[in-house]
C-alpha positions, -999 to +999 in steps of 0.1 A: -168+162+218-179+127+228-194+103+202-207+068+205-208+042+177-229+011+181-230-020+160-240-056+161-204-067+161-174-047+175-138-059+171-122-045+203-088-051+218-078-066+251-045-079+265-026-077+232-052-092+209-085-084+191-117-097+207-153-097+194-181-080+212-218-086+203-241-056+202-215-032+217-204+004+216-172+024+209-171+058+225-144+084+216-138+119+229-121+142+204-095+120+188-091+093+215-112+062+223-125+061+259-147+030+259-151-002+240-177-029+248-208-028+270-221-008+299-210+028+291-229+051+315-215+085+306-231+113+285-223+116+248-228+145+224-237+123+194-249+086+191-247+067+158-263+033+155-246+015+126-269-015+128-259-049+114-222-041+109-187-050+119-171-021+137-133-024+135-100-006+137-093+015+106-074-004+080-037+004+075-024+002+039+014+006+036+017+001-001-014+021-011-020+027-048-023+065-053-025+064-091-049+058-119-056+021-124-028+005-144-036-031-135-061-031-163-031-026-187-002-045-172-013-076-154-021-100-182+007-099-208+032-126-216+067-119-204+077-110-240+047-087-246+052-070-212+085-056-224+064-031-244+052-015-211+088-005-200+108+024-211+130+019-242+166+029-241+159+056-267+131+070-246+154+072-216+182+089-235+163+113-258+126+116-252+116+111-215+089+135-204+060+140-179+029+126-195+007+145-171+006+182-162+010+191-125-028+197-123-035+163-138-012+147-113-032+163-084-064+151-099-049+116-100-039+119-063-074+131-053-090+103-073-068+077-056-072+091-021-109+091-024-108+055-035-087+046-003-113+064+019-142+046+002-126+013+008-122+017+046-085+026+047-077+052+074-039+051+073-018+048+042+017+050+027+014+058-010+028+041-041+025+054-076+040+045-109+070+066-121+067+052-157+045+082-167+069+108-153+101+123-167+118+108-137+101+104-103+080+125-079+090+159-066+083+181-036+054+202-050+036+171-060+037+156-026+029+189-009-002+190-030-010+154-021-006+161+016-031+190+013-056+168-004-051+141+022-056+165+050-088+178+034-102+143+032-091+135+067-068+105+060-037+096+080-008+097+056+029+086+058+042+106+028+073+115+008+083+119-028+096+087-044+131+089-058+155+069-078+189+069-095+180+048-125+151+032-144+144-002-158+146-001-196+144-025-226+174-020-249+174-023-287+178-060-285+148-065-262+169-071-231+160-056-198+186-036-179+188-005-158+201+029-169+212+056-145+212+093-140+227+096-105+223+134-101+185+130-104+186+105-076+205+130-054+180+157-063+152+133-054+166+126-020+170+164-015+133+168-022+125+139+001+144+156+029+127+189+021+094+171+025+104+159+059+111+195+069+077+205+054+059+178+075+077+188+106+067+225+101+032+215+093+029+198+127-003+179+117-007+145+133-023+133+100+009+140+079+042+121+088+072+123+065+089+091+055+116+082+029+103+063-001+131+053-025+119+033-055+129-003-064+162-015-050+177-021-085+171+015-094+192+029-066+230+034-066+248+021-035+256+057-027+220+068-027+211+038-006+237+047+020+226+084+020+190+072+026+201+050+055+221+079+070+192+103+067+168+077+082+192+073+112+198+110+117+161+119+115+146+087+129+123+083+100+109+051+083+122+039+050+102+018+026+121+001-002+106-022-028+128-053-029+129-091-028+103-090-056+116-113-083+144-128-102+150-099-126+159-077-095+181-105-080+199-113-113+206-076-120+221-070-086+242-101-088+256-090-122+260-053-114+271-055-077+280-092-071+254-090-043+220-102-032+193-077-023+197-084+014+234-080+012+229-046-006+205-034+021+229-046+049+259-029+034+240+003+030+229+003+066+193-001+059+186-034+076+170-022+108+135-018+124+129+014+105+128-005+072+096-016+055+099-040+025+069-043+002+064-078-012+095-096+003+087-127-018+120-138-032+141-151-004+163-182-003+137-205+012+111-199-015+104-235-026+098-229-063+130-209-067+157-221-043+141-243-018+169-241+008+167-219+038+201-201+040+191-176+066+173-148+048+142-150+071+163-151+102+183-120+089+151-100+083+136-110+117+168-102+136+169-068+120+133-060+129+123-054+093+086-053+085+074-070+053+044-054+035+025-083+021+004-074-010-016-106-015-039-093-042-010-080-063+008-113-058-023-132-069-029-111-100+007-111-111+012-148-105+034-150-074+030-161-038+045-154-004+060-187+007+045-185+032+026-162+055+027-187+084+064-194+079+072-156+080+051-151+110+066-181+129+101-167+120+092-135+139+087-112+109+062-084+115+038-087+086+016-058+075-005-053+044-006-032+012-029-031-017-005-019-045-034-026-068-067-013-079-092-013-064-074-006-031-095-033-014-077-048+016-108-071+023-103-087-011-066-087-005-070-105+029-093-131+013-068-137-016-040-140+010-058-166+031-063-188+001-028-182-014-015-193+020-035-225+018-020-232-016+016-224-005+014-246+026-011-272+013-031-267+046-066-252+050-056-237+084-023-222+072-033-185+077-067-179+092-087-147+086-076-134+120-039-135+111-046-114+080-068-089+099-041-086+125-016-077+097-040-051+083-043-035+117-018-045+144+010-053+119+007-020+102+007-002+135+038-020+146+056-011+113+047+025+119+058+023+156+023+035+165+008+013+193-021+037+194-033+027+160-048-006+146-069-014+177-101-003+194-093+001+231-093+030+256-064+054+249-060+044+212-066+069+184-102+071+172-094+055+138-124+034+131-142+017+102-176+000+100-184-026+074-221-032+068-233-069+069-269-061+061-269-067+024-288-099+015-259-109-008-236-110+023-253-142+033-258-155+068-235-147+098-215-172+117-183-153+124-186-117+111-150-115+100-152-146+079-184-135+064-168-101+055-137-117+039-155-146+021-187-129+011-180-092+010-155-066-001-142-033+012-172-018-006-191-029+025-175+000+043-201+025+053-186+047+080-151+057+090-134+080+115-098+092+115-085+109+146-121+115+158-132+131+125-159+114+105-144+108+070-172+086+056-208+085+066-235+063+050-210+051+024-203+086+011-175+112+016-190+145+025-181+173+001-167+149-026-183+150-060-178+114-072-194+118-107-172+148-114-141+130-102-149+099-123-154+121-154-120+138-148-102+104-143-114+087-175-096+110-200-065+109-178-065+071-180-069+073-218-039+097-220-019+073-198-029+044-220-019+062-252+015+072-239+028+037-236+034+035-274+059+063-273+080+043-248+077+009-264+110-003-277+092-015-308+070+015-312+037-003-312+004+015-309-018+014-278-043-007-297-015-033-304-002-032-268-037-034-252-061-054-275-095-060-261-104-094-246-126-101-276-126-085-310-149-055-313-180-061-333-192-039-361 
C-alpha cells in the first residue's frame, strides 16, 4: 500500500543531514519511504493532508520511562529527606516484596507505552524503577510488555533489567549497596532468554538488548558476563553510569576504580555500549575541572551517551557540555527518563542548559538536539534506516501540529515547536508504515479507562515507600503537599 502525507513543513534528509521543505510530501510504500519533497507523480492509495504541521522523523527515546510517574515524588527532596525513598537495610534483608501484582505491572507498562506514543516517540528503549519490585524485572514481565508494544505498533529495544545489588540506607542513615549475586545471575539468564524470545518472534518491531541496572549495583563478574554475552550475540548494552558522586565514591571504595575503569576492565567499552546520563566525567567543571581523558576514552571506544536533559534539569545537574561532547566525537542521543516522556520539552531544556554550561547563546542550537533525537538515536542502534525521512528509510514518521494559536507565529518551525510547543503537539505518527496515532488519538485505546486504572496504582506505589523508609515514616510525612490542606 502506498500512502502520502503532506504538511506545511517537512524535515527531510539529504547528503547526511536534515533539510527543511515547505509545503511538501512524504510518500511511503508498505514500511519504506519512497519519496520526500516536491513533485511526486505516482499514484497513491491514501493521501493525508496534515495541514499546518512539521512532518519529521519519528523520535527515538533510548531511556524511555515505562513506569508510573515517580518524578512527582522524588525530584524535590533535600538530600537528607531523599534517603527515605531508598530501601532500608532491614527491608533488603527481611521484607522485600513486589508491590504490584503481575497484572498491575502490565497495566503500568500499557499506561507508559501509550504515553510514549502520544508524545510522538516511535522507537524506544525502556527504563522503569526497580524500587517497587522484590528485585528487578523478569522474563514474563518483558514478554508481556513486548506484546503490548507490538499491539500499539511501537518499535522497542527490550530486555529485562537485572542487577546483583541494590542501593540501601543503613541504620545509621548511610547510603551503601547490598548484594545478592545469585539474583543477578538469574536476571542475566532471563535477559538471555528474552534475546531468544525476540529472535524466535522475528518481528522487526521487537529487538532484544541487554539492560543491566546502575553500574554500582553490578558485581564485576556480572559485568564481565554481560560483556561476553553482548560480544557473542552482537547485541547492545545499556548501562546507567557516570551519573553522580555517590556512584563514583562507592566504586572507588569498593573496587579502587572509577566507573570508566570498571567498564573497561569488564570489556564493555565498545560501540555496543549506550550510557545514559554520562554526566560525571573528569572534565566536569564544577566537580574536577581537569580533562584527564575520559571524553577521549569514550569517543575512541565508540560509546553512545544518552543525554536526558529534562531529567538533569529537574534533578539539578547538567551535561558539561553538549557542544564539548559533540566536538570530542561522542555520539549523543536522547532519553526522557522522566514524566511526561516529552522529548520536545527535553530538547528545549537541553538547549538552555547548554547555554548555561558554556555561557554562550549559540552553544547547542535546536538542530543539534533534534539531530540527537533522531540521527543520534539511529546511530546508537546501528540503524541508518531510522531517524531520517529519505527514500529507502523506514517509514517511522511523526507530525507535530503548529496550528494552535498558542504556538505563536512561525519563523523556523523547529524553533517554534521547541520554544512554544511540547510533544503534545504530536497529532499523527507512523511506525514501519503502520499508522499508530491519527488526529492526536491512538485507535483502540481507551484513555479514560487507562487513566482510571493508573491512579490507584500510583496511590499504592506512593503508600509503599513508608515500609521501605529507614525511619518508618508515613507517606504523608515523606510526601507533604506543597501547601497545607485547608479544612
